[in-house]
C-alpha positions in Angstrom: 46.8 91.8 97.2 46.0 89.1 94.6 47.7 91.1 91.9 50.8 91.4 94.1 51.0 87.7 94.6 50.6 87.0 90.9 53.4 89.5 90.2 55.7 88.0 92.7 55.1 84.5 91.3 55.8 85.7 87.8 59.1 87.3 88.9 60.1 84.1 90.6 59.3 82.0 87.6 61.3 84.3 85.3 64.2 84.3 87.7 64.2 80.5 87.9 64.1 80.2 84.1 67.1 82.6 83.8 69.0 80.6 86.4 68.3 77.4 84.6 69.2 78.9 81.3 72.5 80.2 82.8 73.3 76.7 84.3 72.5 75.0 81.0 74.8 77.3 79.0 77.5 76.9 81.7 77.2 73.1 81.5 77.3 73.0 77.7 80.6 74.8 77.4 83.4 72.7 76.0 87.0 72.7 77.2 88.0 74.7 74.1 85.3 77.3 74.7 86.3 77.7 78.4 90.0 78.2 77.5 89.0 80.7 74.7 87.1 82.7 77.3 89.9 82.5 79.8 92.4 83.8 77.2 90.0 86.7 76.2 89.7 87.6 79.9 93.4 87.6 80.4 94.5 89.1 77.1 91.7 91.3 75.8 92.9 90.4 72.3 96.3 91.9 72.8 98.6 88.9 73.4 99.1 88.0 69.7 100.8 91.3 69.0 102.7 92.6 72.1 106.0 93.1 73.8 106.2 92.1 77.5 109.1 92.7 79.9 109.5 91.5 83.5 112.0 90.4 86.0 112.0 87.0 87.8 114.6 85.8 90.3 117.3 88.3 89.4 116.9 87.7 85.7 115.3 89.9 83.0 112.8 88.5 80.6 111.3 90.0 77.4 108.9 88.5 74.9 107.7 89.9 71.6 105.0 88.3 69.5 103.6 89.2 66.1 100.8 86.9 64.8 102.6 83.6 65.3 106.2 84.8 65.2 107.8 85.0 68.6 111.1 86.0 70.3 111.6 85.0 74.0 114.6 86.4 75.8 116.3 86.0 79.1 119.2 88.2 80.4 121.3 87.2 83.4 124.3 89.1 84.7 127.1 88.3 87.1 130.3 90.0 88.0 132.0 88.8 84.8 129.5 88.2 82.1 126.1 89.1 80.6 124.4 86.1 79.1 121.6 86.8 76.7 119.5 83.8 75.6 117.1 84.3 72.7 114.5 81.7 71.6 112.7 82.2 68.3 110.7 80.2 65.8 114.1 79.3 64.3 115.8 78.1 67.5 118.1 79.3 70.2 120.8 82.0 70.1 123.1 82.6 73.0 125.1 85.8 73.4 127.8 86.2 76.0 128.9 89.9 76.4 127.1 90.6 73.1 129.1 87.9 71.2 127.1 85.1 69.5 128.3 81.8 71.0 128.0 78.2 69.8 125.9 76.1 72.1 126.0 72.2 72.0 122.6 70.6 71.1 122.3 69.0 74.5 122.7 72.4 76.3 120.5 74.2 73.7 117.5 72.0 74.7 117.9 72.7 78.4 118.4 76.4 77.9 115.4 76.7 75.5 113.2 74.8 78.0 114.3 77.1 80.8 113.5 80.3 78.9 110.2 78.9 77.5 109.0 77.7 80.9 109.2 81.1 82.6 107.5 82.9 79.8 104.8 80.2 79.6 103.8 80.5 83.3 104.1 84.3 83.3 101.6 84.6 80.4 99.1 81.9 81.2 96.5 81.1 79.9 97.9 82.5 76.7 99.6 79.6 74.9 97.0 77.0 75.7 95.7 77.1 72.1 98.9 75.9 70.6 98.5 73.1 68.1 100.3 70.6 70.4 97.9 71.3 73.3 95.1 68.9 74.1 92.3 70.1 76.4 89.7 68.0 78.2 86.9 69.2 80.6 87.1 66.8 83.5 84.2 68.3 85.5 83.5 71.1 88.0 84.5 71.6 91.6 84.3 74.2 94.4 87.4 75.8 96.1 86.9 78.2 98.9 83.2 78.6 98.0 83.9 79.4 94.4 82.8 77.2 91.4 85.5 76.1 89.0 85.8 74.2 85.7 88.5 71.6 85.8 90.5 71.5 82.6 93.1 68.8 81.9 95.9 69.7 79.5 98.3 67.3 77.8 100.7 67.7 74.9 101.5 65.9 71.6 105.0 64.6 71.3 105.2 66.5 68.0 105.5 70.2 68.9 105.0 69.6 72.6 108.7 70.1 73.5 111.0 67.9 75.5 108.6 67.8 78.4 105.6 66.7 76.2 104.7 64.0 78.7 104.0 66.5 81.5 100.4 67.0 82.4 98.6 70.0 83.7 95.3 70.9 85.3 93.7 74.3 85.4 90.9 75.5 87.7 89.0 78.2 85.8 86.5 80.4 87.6 83.1 79.8 86.2 82.0 83.4 86.6 85.1 85.4 85.8 87.0 82.9 83.6 90.2 83.6 85.4 92.8 80.9 86.1 92.9 80.9 89.9 94.6 77.6 90.4 96.8 75.2 88.4 98.7 72.0 89.0 101.2 70.0 87.0 103.0 66.6 87.1 106.5 66.5 85.7 109.0 63.7 85.0 112.4 65.5 85.0 114.8 65.2 88.0 112.9 62.3 89.5 109.5 63.7 88.8 107.0 65.5 91.1 103.8 67.4 91.4 103.1 71.0 92.0 99.9 73.0 92.9 99.8 76.8 92.5 97.4 79.4 93.8 97.2 82.7 92.0 97.5 85.9 94.0 98.3 89.6 93.4 96.3 89.9 90.1 96.9 93.1 88.2 96.2 94.4 84.7 99.0 96.2 82.8 97.9 97.8 79.5 94.9 95.5 79.3 96.7 92.2 80.0 96.3 90.4 83.3 99.2 89.1 85.3 99.3 87.1 88.6 101.9 85.7 91.0 101.6 82.2 92.6 102.0 80.4 95.8 103.8 77.2 94.9 102.8 74.1 96.8 103.7 70.4 96.8 102.0 67.3 98.3 103.7 64.8 100.5 103.1 62.1 98.0 104.2 62.8 94.5 102.1 59.9 93.1 98.9 61.8 93.9 96.7 62.5 90.9 96.1 66.1 89.8 92.3 66.1 90.4 93.0 65.3 94.0 95.1 68.4 94.7 92.3 70.9 95.1 90.9 68.9 98.0 94.3 68.5 99.6 94.7 72.3 99.3 91.3 72.9 100.9 92.3 70.5 103.7 95.6 72.4 104.2 97.6 69.2 103.4 100.0 70.8 100.9 103.4 72.2 101.7 104.2 75.8 100.7 107.5 75.7 98.8 107.9 79.2 97.4 106.4 82.2 95.8 106.5 82.7 92.1 106.7 86.5 91.5 107.0 88.4 88.3 108.2 91.9 89.0 108.5 95.2 87.1 106.0 94.1 84.5 105.9 96.3 81.4 103.7 95.9 78.4 104.2 97.6 75.0 101.4 97.4 72.5 102.9 98.2 69.0 101.0 100.8 67.0 101.4 99.0 63.7 
């Protein structure tokens, strides 16, 4: 009996040490390390060299990436025309019925931002290691009984796009390193705040994709760190669903 008690105490001590060790490792992670783990979880090392196709709100999207070089496309059709927008490292190209068309600079910015935005959200968290991205670990919180890291993301004016002053927050699962929630504050069109809850996770050729429930608060002046509590308290308004459909992933052999 004495031996059994000693054995149980030893097991308990070892278990406690492992738990403390895990918590210490968890607390010592930096924002950069957390984002790196989230990207690995989502991409499995495949996002730097891949072709991704999907449909979103009656438009077709396609991205191809090859070690820093990218090509982001959007195709929309109506009864008269097919408009094909292509954004690359070199800028925007617009084709109408397969004919290259001149686009005024003011329009080019808006078109490029629209194409970039859809691809950005569809492929999160990939993209959060761009040079213009600044990441900060604000702390930890619990949503629906699950522990999360809270990561704030802001952008440099140089390389951060026309919406560089927008700010984001990501709630990253401490155990799985998936991005389960995100929020952002934007300034365009009078400004506003959005909170998104990921759902319908699926893995296509090793890359993880999700859809989102898109919420807003009653007060657009609310800070991003407050949104998870408002969500928990059911004080956010559901605006829409953000669904990427017909996802196809092609991993080039070379």
